[in-house]
SEMI-458946 format. One record per residue (C-alpha): residue in one letter; residue number from 1; x, y, z. Coordinates in Angstrom, 1 decimal. Layout:
SEMI-458946
<node 'A'; NUM; <X; Y; Z>>
...
This chain:
SEMI-458946
<node 'M'; 1; <-5.9; -22.3; 4.6>>
<node 'K'; 2; <-2.2; -22.4; 3.8>>
<node 'Q'; 3; <-1.0; -19.9; 1.2>>
<node 'I'; 4; <1.9; -20.0; -1.3>>
<node 'L'; 5; <3.2; -16.8; -2.8>>
<node 'A'; 6; <4.4; -17.1; -6.4>>
<node 'C'; 7; <6.6; -14.1; -7.4>>
<node 'L'; 8; <6.3; -13.5; -11.2>>
<node 'D'; 9; <8.3; -11.0; -13.3>>
<node 'G'; 10; <7.5; -12.2; -16.9>>
<node 'S'; 11; <10.9; -13.8; -17.4>>
<node 'V'; 12; <11.5; -17.2; -18.8>>
<node 'Y'; 13; <11.4; -18.5; -15.2>>
<node 'S'; 14; <7.8; -17.5; -14.6>>
<node 'E'; 15; <6.3; -20.7; -16.0>>
<node 'S'; 16; <8.6; -22.7; -13.7>>
<node 'V'; 17; <7.6; -20.6; -10.7>>
<node 'V'; 18; <4.0; -21.3; -11.5>>
<node 'D'; 19; <4.6; -25.0; -11.9>>
<node 'N'; 20; <6.6; -25.2; -8.6>>
<node 'A'; 21; <3.8; -23.3; -6.8>>
<node 'A'; 22; <1.2; -25.6; -8.2>>
<node 'W'; 23; <3.2; -28.6; -7.1>>
<node 'A'; 24; <3.6; -27.2; -3.6>>
<node 'A'; 25; <-0.1; -26.2; -3.5>>
<node 'S'; 26; <-1.1; -29.8; -4.3>>
<node 'Q'; 27; <1.2; -31.2; -1.6>>
<node 'L'; 28; <0.1; -28.7; 1.1>>
<node 'N'; 29; <-3.5; -28.3; 0.0>>
<node 'A'; 30; <-2.8; -24.6; -0.2>>
<node 'A'; 31; <-4.1; -21.6; -2.1>>
<node 'V'; 32; <-1.7; -19.7; -4.4>>
<node 'V'; 33; <-1.2; -15.9; -4.5>>
<node 'A'; 34; <0.3; -14.8; -7.8>>
<node 'L'; 35; <2.3; -11.6; -7.3>>
<node 'H'; 36; <3.7; -9.2; -9.8>>
<node 'T'; 37; <5.4; -6.0; -8.6>>
<node 'L'; 38; <5.6; -3.1; -11.0>>
<node 'G'; 39; <8.7; -1.6; -9.4>>
<node 'R'; 40; <9.8; 1.9; -9.0>>
<node 'R'; 41; <10.3; 4.3; -11.9>>
<node 'N'; 42; <13.7; 3.9; -13.5>>
<node 'V'; 43; <15.1; 7.4; -13.2>>
<node 'G'; 44; <18.3; 6.2; -14.8>>
<node 'N'; 45; <16.6; 6.6; -18.2>>
<node 'A'; 46; <15.2; 10.1; -17.5>>
<node 'P'; 47; <16.2; 12.7; -20.2>>
<node 'V'; 48; <18.8; 15.3; -19.5>>
<node 'D'; 49; <17.3; 18.7; -18.4>>
<node 'L'; 50; <17.5; 20.9; -21.4>>
<node 'S'; 51; <15.0; 23.4; -20.3>>
<node 'G'; 52; <17.6; 26.1; -19.9>>
<node 'N'; 53; <18.2; 26.0; -23.7>>
<node 'L'; 54; <14.5; 26.3; -24.5>>
<node 'D'; 55; <12.1; 29.3; -24.4>>
<node 'A'; 56; <8.9; 29.2; -22.3>>
<node 'S'; 57; <6.7; 27.8; -25.1>>
<node 'E'; 58; <9.2; 25.0; -26.0>>
<node 'R'; 59; <9.6; 24.1; -22.3>>
<node 'E'; 60; <5.9; 23.8; -21.8>>
<node 'T'; 61; <5.6; 21.6; -24.9>>
<node 'L'; 62; <8.5; 19.4; -23.8>>
<node 'L'; 63; <7.0; 18.9; -20.3>>
<node 'A'; 64; <3.6; 18.0; -21.7>>
<node 'E'; 65; <5.2; 15.5; -24.0>>
<node 'L'; 66; <7.2; 13.9; -21.2>>
<node 'A'; 67; <4.1; 13.7; -19.0>>
<node 'E'; 68; <2.2; 12.0; -21.7>>
<node 'L'; 69; <5.1; 9.6; -22.3>>
<node 'D'; 70; <5.2; 8.7; -18.6>>
<node 'A'; 71; <1.4; 8.1; -18.6>>
<node 'V'; 72; <1.7; 5.8; -21.7>>
<node 'Q'; 73; <4.6; 3.9; -20.1>>
<node 'A'; 74; <2.6; 3.5; -16.8>>
<node 'R'; 75; <-0.4; 2.2; -18.7>>
<node 'L'; 76; <1.7; -0.3; -20.7>>
<node 'T'; 77; <3.5; -1.5; -17.5>>
<node 'Q'; 78; <0.2; -2.1; -15.8>>
<node 'K'; 79; <-1.3; -3.8; -18.8>>
<node 'R'; 80; <1.8; -6.1; -19.0>>
<node 'G'; 81; <1.5; -6.9; -15.3>>
<node 'R'; 82; <-2.1; -7.8; -15.6>>
<node 'L'; 83; <-1.3; -10.1; -18.6>>
<node 'I'; 84; <1.5; -11.8; -16.6>>
<node 'L'; 85; <-0.9; -12.5; -13.8>>
<node 'A'; 86; <-3.7; -13.7; -16.1>>
<node 'Q'; 87; <-1.4; -16.1; -17.8>>
<node 'A'; 88; <-0.2; -17.4; -14.5>>
<node 'K'; 89; <-3.8; -17.9; -13.2>>
<node 'Q'; 90; <-4.7; -19.9; -16.4>>
<node 'R'; 91; <-1.7; -22.1; -15.9>>
<node 'L'; 92; <-2.5; -22.7; -12.2>>
<node 'V'; 93; <-6.1; -23.5; -13.1>>
<node 'E'; 94; <-4.8; -26.1; -15.7>>
<node 'R'; 95; <-2.8; -27.6; -12.9>>
<node 'N'; 96; <-5.9; -28.0; -10.7>>
<node 'V'; 97; <-5.0; -25.3; -8.1>>
<node 'G'; 98; <-8.4; -24.5; -6.5>>
<node 'E'; 99; <-7.9; -21.1; -4.9>>
<node 'I'; 100; <-6.0; -18.4; -6.8>>
<node 'T'; 101; <-5.5; -14.7; -6.0>>
<node 'E'; 102; <-3.9; -12.2; -8.3>>
<node 'R'; 103; <-1.9; -9.3; -6.7>>
<node 'L'; 104; <-0.5; -6.4; -8.8>>
<node 'R'; 105; <1.6; -4.2; -6.5>>
<node 'H'; 106; <3.8; -1.1; -6.9>>
<node 'G'; 107; <7.2; -0.8; -5.2>>
<node 'D'; 108; <10.3; -2.8; -4.5>>
<node 'V'; 109; <9.8; -6.6; -4.6>>
<node 'V'; 110; <11.7; -7.2; -1.4>>
<node 'D'; 111; <9.7; -4.6; 0.5>>
<node 'T'; 112; <6.5; -6.1; -0.9>>
<node 'L'; 113; <7.4; -9.6; 0.2>>
<node 'K'; 114; <8.1; -8.3; 3.7>>
<node 'D'; 115; <4.7; -6.8; 3.8>>
<node 'M'; 116; <3.0; -10.0; 2.6>>
<node 'E'; 117; <5.2; -12.7; 4.1>>
<node 'G'; 118; <3.2; -12.9; 7.4>>
<node 'D'; 119; <0.2; -14.3; 5.5>>
<node 'V'; 120; <2.0; -17.0; 3.5>>
<node 'D'; 121; <3.6; -20.3; 4.3>>
<node 'L'; 122; <6.0; -20.6; 1.3>>
<node 'V'; 123; <7.5; -18.2; -1.2>>
<node 'V'; 124; <8.3; -19.3; -4.7>>
<node 'I'; 125; <10.7; -17.2; -6.9>>
<node 'G'; 126; <12.7; -17.7; -10.0>>
<node 'K'; 127; <16.5; -18.2; -9.9>>
<node 'R'; 128; <17.0; -15.3; -12.4>>
<node 'G'; 129; <14.9; -12.4; -13.5>>
<node 'E'; 130; <13.9; -10.6; -16.7>>
<node 'A'; 131; <17.5; -10.6; -18.0>>
<node 'A'; 132; <17.9; -14.4; -17.5>>
<node 'D'; 133; <19.0; -15.0; -21.1>>
<node 'F'; 134; <21.8; -12.5; -20.7>>
<node 'A'; 135; <22.9; -13.6; -17.2>>
<node 'K'; 136; <23.7; -17.3; -17.4>>
<node 'L'; 137; <26.3; -17.2; -14.6>>
<node 'H'; 138; <24.5; -14.7; -12.4>>
<node 'L'; 139; <21.5; -14.9; -10.1>>
<node 'G'; 140; <18.6; -12.5; -10.1>>
<node 'S'; 141; <19.5; -9.0; -8.7>>
<node 'N'; 142; <16.8; -9.3; -6.0>>
<node 'L'; 143; <17.2; -13.0; -5.1>>
<node 'E'; 144; <19.9; -12.7; -2.4>>
<node 'R'; 145; <18.0; -9.7; -0.8>>
<node 'V'; 146; <14.9; -11.8; -0.7>>
<node 'L'; 147; <16.6; -14.8; 0.8>>
<node 'R'; 148; <18.5; -12.9; 3.4>>
<node 'G'; 149; <15.3; -11.1; 4.5>>
<node 'A'; 150; <13.0; -14.0; 4.4>>
<node 'S'; 151; <11.2; -15.4; 7.5>>
<node 'R'; 152; <9.4; -18.0; 5.5>>
<node 'P'; 153; <10.8; -20.9; 3.4>>
<node 'V'; 154; <11.8; -19.8; -0.1>>
<node 'L'; 155; <11.6; -22.2; -3.1>>
<node 'V'; 156; <13.9; -21.0; -5.8>>
<node 'A'; 157; <12.7; -22.3; -9.2>>
<node 'A'; 158; <15.0; -23.7; -11.8>>
<node 'R'; 159; <14.5; -22.8; -15.4>>
<node 'A'; 160; <12.2; -25.7; -16.1>>
<node 'F'; 161; <10.0; -27.8; -13.7>>
<node 'R'; 162; <10.1; -31.5; -13.5>>
<node 'P'; 163; <8.2; -33.9; -11.2>>
<node 'I'; 164; <9.7; -34.0; -7.7>>
<node 'N'; 165; <10.3; -37.6; -6.7>>
<node 'R'; 166; <13.7; -37.5; -5.0>>
<node 'C'; 167; <15.0; -34.8; -2.6>>
<node 'L'; 168; <18.5; -34.2; -1.2>>
<node 'I'; 169; <18.6; -32.4; 2.2>>
<node 'A'; 170; <22.0; -30.8; 2.8>>
<node 'F'; 171; <22.6; -31.4; 6.5>>
<node 'D'; 172; <25.1; -29.2; 8.4>>
<node 'N'; 173; <23.7; -29.4; 11.9>>
<node 'G'; 174; <23.0; -25.6; 11.8>>
<node 'R'; 175; <20.0; -23.7; 13.0>>
<node 'S'; 176; <18.6; -23.2; 9.5>>
<node 'I'; 177; <18.6; -26.8; 8.6>>
<node 'A'; 178; <17.0; -27.6; 12.0>>
<node 'K'; 179; <14.2; -25.2; 11.0>>
<node 'A'; 180; <13.9; -27.0; 7.7>>
<node 'I'; 181; <13.6; -30.4; 9.4>>
<node 'D'; 182; <10.9; -29.0; 11.7>>
<node 'F'; 183; <9.0; -27.6; 8.7>>
<node 'L'; 184; <9.2; -30.8; 6.7>>
<node 'A'; 185; <8.2; -32.9; 9.7>>
<node 'D'; 186; <5.2; -30.7; 10.3>>
<node 'Q'; 187; <4.0; -30.1; 6.7>>
<node 'P'; 188; <3.4; -32.8; 4.0>>
<node 'L'; 189; <5.4; -30.9; 1.4>>
<node 'L'; 190; <7.6; -34.0; 0.7>>
<node 'A'; 191; <4.9; -36.6; 1.0>>
<node 'G'; 192; <5.7; -39.4; -1.4>>
<node 'V'; 193; <9.2; -38.0; -2.1>>
<node 'A'; 194; <12.2; -40.2; -1.3>>
<node 'C'; 195; <14.7; -38.1; 0.8>>
<node 'E'; 196; <18.4; -38.3; 1.5>>
<node 'L'; 197; <20.1; -36.5; 4.4>>
<node 'F'; 198; <23.5; -35.6; 3.0>>
<node 'A'; 199; <26.4; -34.3; 5.0>>
<node 'V'; 200; <29.8; -33.1; 3.8>>
<node 'G'; 201; <33.0; -33.5; 5.9>>
<node 'S'; 202; <34.9; -36.1; 7.8>>
<node 'A'; 203; <33.9; -35.0; 11.3>>
<node 'R'; 204; <31.6; -37.3; 13.1>>
<node 'E'; 205; <30.1; -34.9; 15.7>>
<node 'A'; 206; <27.1; -34.3; 13.4>>
<node 'D'; 207; <26.3; -37.9; 12.8>>
<node 'R'; 208; <24.0; -38.3; 15.8>>
<node 'P'; 209; <22.0; -35.1; 15.1>>
<node 'M'; 210; <21.7; -36.3; 11.5>>
<node 'Q'; 211; <20.4; -39.6; 12.7>>
<node 'Q'; 212; <17.9; -37.9; 14.9>>
<node 'A'; 213; <16.8; -35.7; 12.0>>
<node 'A'; 214; <16.3; -38.8; 9.9>>
<node 'E'; 215; <14.2; -40.4; 12.6>>
<node 'T'; 216; <12.1; -37.3; 13.0>>
<node 'L'; 217; <11.3; -37.3; 9.3>>
<node 'A'; 218; <10.8; -41.0; 9.2>>
<node 'R'; 219; <8.1; -40.8; 11.9>>
<node 'T'; 220; <6.1; -38.6; 9.5>>
<node 'G'; 221; <6.1; -41.5; 6.9>>
<node 'L'; 222; <9.0; -40.1; 4.8>>
<node 'D'; 223; <11.5; -42.5; 3.2>>
<node 'V'; 224; <14.8; -41.2; 4.4>>
<node 'A'; 225; <18.4; -42.4; 3.8>>
<node 'I'; 226; <21.7; -41.0; 5.2>>
<node 'R'; 227; <24.9; -40.4; 3.4>>
<node 'R'; 228; <28.2; -38.5; 4.2>>
<node 'E'; 229; <31.1; -37.6; 1.9>>
<node 'A'; 230; <34.3; -35.6; 2.2>>
<node 'G'; 231; <35.2; -32.5; 0.2>>
<node 'D'; 232; <34.2; -29.0; -0.5>>
<node 'P'; 233; <30.4; -28.6; 0.3>>
<node 'A'; 234; <29.4; -26.6; -2.7>>
<node 'E'; 235; <31.2; -29.0; -5.1>>
<node 'V'; 236; <30.2; -32.2; -3.4>>
<node 'I'; 237; <26.6; -31.3; -3.0>>
<node 'A'; 238; <26.2; -30.1; -6.6>>
<node 'E'; 239; <27.8; -33.4; -7.8>>
<node 'R'; 240; <25.6; -35.5; -5.6>>
<node 'V'; 241; <22.4; -33.7; -6.9>>
<node 'R'; 242; <23.5; -34.1; -10.5>>
<node 'D'; 243; <24.9; -37.7; -10.4>>
<node 'A'; 244; <22.1; -39.2; -8.3>>
<node 'E'; 245; <19.4; -37.2; -10.3>>
<node 'F'; 246; <17.7; -35.5; -7.4>>
<node 'D'; 247; <14.7; -33.3; -8.3>>
<node 'L'; 248; <14.9; -30.9; -5.3>>
<node 'L'; 249; <17.6; -29.6; -2.9>>
<node 'V'; 250; <16.8; -28.5; 0.6>>
<node 'M'; 251; <19.3; -26.4; 2.6>>
<node 'G'; 252; <19.9; -23.6; 4.9>>
<node 'A'; 253; <20.5; -20.2; 3.4>>
<node 'Y'; 254; <23.3; -17.6; 4.0>>
<node 'G'; 255; <24.5; -18.7; 7.4>>
<node 'H'; 256; <27.2; -16.1; 7.4>>
<node 'S'; 257; <27.4; -12.3; 7.1>>
<node 'R'; 258; <27.6; -10.4; 3.9>>
<node 'I'; 259; <31.2; -9.4; 4.7>>
<node 'R'; 260; <32.3; -13.0; 5.0>>
<node 'T'; 261; <30.4; -13.9; 1.9>>
<node 'L'; 262; <32.2; -11.1; 0.0>>
<node 'I'; 263; <35.6; -12.3; 1.2>>
<node 'I'; 264; <35.3; -16.1; 0.7>>
<node 'G'; 265; <32.1; -16.6; -1.2>>
<node 'S'; 266; <28.8; -18.3; -0.4>>
<node 'T'; 267; <27.9; -21.9; -0.5>>
<node 'T'; 268; <24.3; -20.9; -0.9>>
<node 'T'; 269; <24.9; -18.8; -4.0>>
<node 'A'; 270; <27.2; -21.4; -5.5>>
<node 'L'; 271; <24.7; -24.2; -5.2>>
<node 'I'; 272; <21.7; -22.1; -6.4>>
<node 'R'; 273; <23.8; -21.2; -9.4>>
<node 'S'; 274; <25.2; -24.6; -10.2>>
<node 'C'; 275; <22.2; -26.9; -9.4>>
<node 'K'; 276; <19.7; -27.3; -12.2>>
<node 'V'; 277; <16.9; -28.2; -9.8>>
<node 'P'; 278; <14.7; -26.1; -7.5>>
<node 'V'; 279; <16.3; -25.2; -4.2>>
<node 'L'; 280; <14.2; -24.9; -1.0>>
<node 'L'; 281; <15.9; -22.6; 1.4>>
<node 'F'; 282; <15.5; -21.8; 5.1>>
<node 'R'; 283; <16.8; -18.9; 7.1>>
């Protein structure tokens, strides 16, 4: 049975992650694995070593108090994690997801995803993390690392879920979007969803491959239109998503190196940041 991995961190995006996972599970007839990672201990908040200023008895007392504090924090962190998963499971049940598994894991979320990715068909993650309310213009600190390392499609959830009736597929004739077309032709994720293949630029060399991609999707029963516009890809695609009221954007992710991204920026990052709809990404 297909599996969808929903990554939950307790942020304001968690409900949207659950709702997007429930939608995908319904489309794919899939099970959902709800994942919460506890993370590594934050040593940045560790107290300064003052033991040299204390006598033996005071040092022993201090160490005992710190050990107890660590134990209390660990218990609270685990309790919070279990609560996050329990709330997610309840919401998934309310959305008629039949098979649900809860996973509470220690460690880095990127490493955890690499360990689990081989058993899932789709990963769902929030656009921003626990500091979402304080980072309106920034993506979650782990998101780019997850996307660059992903071997499975990643659905990046927007702040709030809405029914997905119309989908824009950003076509650039690259390997990543070819992978997306193959996936969408093979899986019923977009069944019942009106699709538009959208290319940016005046060059015509990609028109035939785009027509072939549209024919491939149409053979699966999808309603597919084709459109091309000139301009800057990040700006034009974002405007098209907004003005035509699409509910989902599909695109390739990070087609260039980190160095090039550092120098000239990334279309992927710009679109995830600016579009207020979920973005399905392929590497």
